[in-house]
C-alpha positions as CSV (number, residue, x, y, z in Angstrom):
1,M,-15.4,64.6,98.8
2,S,-13.7,67.9,99.0
3,A,-10.7,68.8,96.5
4,A,-8.4,68.7,99.4
5,S,-9.2,65.0,100.2
6,D,-9.5,63.7,96.6
7,K,-6.0,62.0,96.7
8,V,-5.4,59.3,99.3
9,T,-2.0,58.0,99.9
10,L,-0.7,54.7,101.2
11,E,2.6,54.8,102.8
12,L,4.5,51.8,102.8
13,S,7.8,51.4,104.8
14,I,10.2,48.7,103.7
15,T,14.0,48.0,104.5
16,D,14.9,47.5,100.7
17,S,13.1,47.4,97.3
18,M,13.4,44.0,96.7
19,Q,10.9,43.0,99.6
20,L,8.1,44.3,97.0
21,F,8.8,41.6,94.6
22,N,8.4,37.9,94.2
23,S,11.7,36.4,95.0
24,M,10.6,33.2,93.2
25,D,10.1,35.1,89.9
26,P,12.9,34.8,87.6
27,A,12.0,37.7,85.3
28,P,14.2,40.8,85.2
29,F,13.5,43.4,87.9
30,H,11.4,45.4,85.8
31,A,8.9,42.9,84.8
32,R,9.1,40.7,87.8
33,D,5.6,40.0,89.7
34,L,5.0,42.0,93.2
35,D,5.1,39.6,96.3
36,P,1.7,38.3,96.8
37,T,1.4,39.4,100.3
38,V,2.3,43.0,99.0
39,V,-0.3,42.9,96.5
40,E,-2.9,41.9,99.0
41,Y,-2.1,44.4,101.4
42,I,-2.2,47.2,98.7
43,V,-5.3,46.0,97.1
44,D,-7.1,45.7,100.6
45,W,-6.1,49.1,101.4
46,A,-7.3,50.6,97.9
47,E,-10.6,48.7,98.4
48,E,-11.2,50.4,101.5
49,Q,-10.8,54.0,100.2
50,P,-13.7,56.0,98.4
51,R,-14.3,54.9,94.8
52,Q,-13.6,58.3,93.5
53,A,-10.4,59.0,95.2
54,A,-7.3,59.2,93.5
55,L,-4.7,56.5,95.0
56,S,-1.4,57.1,95.5
57,L,1.5,54.7,96.9
58,E,4.5,56.2,98.6
59,V,7.3,53.8,99.2
60,S,10.0,54.6,102.0
61,L,13.1,52.6,102.1
62,S,15.0,52.4,105.4
63,E,18.1,50.7,104.4
64,E,18.5,51.5,100.6
65,T,19.2,54.6,98.8
66,L,18.1,54.5,95.1
67,S,19.4,56.5,92.1
68,D,17.0,58.6,90.2
69,H,17.3,55.9,87.4
70,D,16.3,52.9,90.0
71,T,13.6,55.2,91.2
72,K,12.2,55.5,87.9
73,T,12.5,51.9,87.3
74,L,11.0,50.7,90.4
75,R,8.0,53.2,89.9
76,E,7.6,51.9,86.5
77,A,7.8,48.3,87.7
78,L,5.0,49.0,90.2
79,R,2.6,50.5,87.5
80,E,3.1,47.8,85.2
81,S,2.5,45.2,87.7
82,F,-0.9,46.7,88.8
83,R,-1.7,47.5,85.1
84,R,-1.3,43.8,84.2
85,R,-3.4,42.8,87.3
86,A,-6.1,45.1,85.8
87,C,-6.0,43.7,82.4
88,Q,-6.2,40.1,83.9
89,A,-9.3,41.2,85.9
90,R,-11.0,42.6,83.1
91,R,-10.2,39.4,80.8
92,R,-11.8,37.2,83.8
93,A,-14.7,39.6,83.8
94,A,-15.1,39.5,80.1
95,G,-17.8,36.6,80.4
96,A,-20.1,39.1,82.1
97,W,-19.9,41.6,79.1
98,P,-22.4,41.8,76.5
99,A,-20.7,40.4,73.2
100,A,-21.5,43.9,71.5
101,Q,-19.3,45.5,73.8
102,R,-16.3,43.5,74.0
103,G,-13.7,44.4,71.3
104,A,-15.6,47.6,70.8
105,C,-12.2,49.6,70.6
106,S,-8.6,48.7,69.9
107,R,-7.2,49.4,73.3
108,T,-8.7,50.5,76.6
109,A,-7.7,53.5,78.3
110,D,-4.9,51.9,80.3
111,G,-3.4,50.2,77.4
112,C,-4.8,46.7,77.8
113,P,-6.0,44.9,74.6
114,P,-9.7,44.6,74.6
115,V,-11.2,41.2,75.5
116,P,-11.8,39.2,72.3
117,S,-15.6,39.0,71.0
118,A,-17.3,35.6,71.4
119,G,-16.0,33.0,69.0
120,R,-13.2,35.1,67.5
121,G,-10.2,34.0,69.8
122,R,-8.2,36.9,68.6
123,W,-7.3,40.2,70.2
């Protein structure tokens, strides 16, 4: 893969930012879960990309203009949602890890707590 093609961008066009989030989630905007359909679309797209590619998401809003603060909040909400999803996937996969590797560090590179070692029950 050449340096010019290392980054792959998904361009997502929506009417307003609330279309990204699960309308049934009572959490505040910045902590709200993404709409499952949106997550599935983004994940399916990402899984089709070369493994070594840097992935990027560009969201275009056709009927809403966000302030700089709201743009930052939306960006952080998207990142946090996928960070939580990655942590959950790591925890589900923990059963496949050798016990010596679980809990080998205090935090993973993305800030997820390590999966507990077998029999410990603590993070």
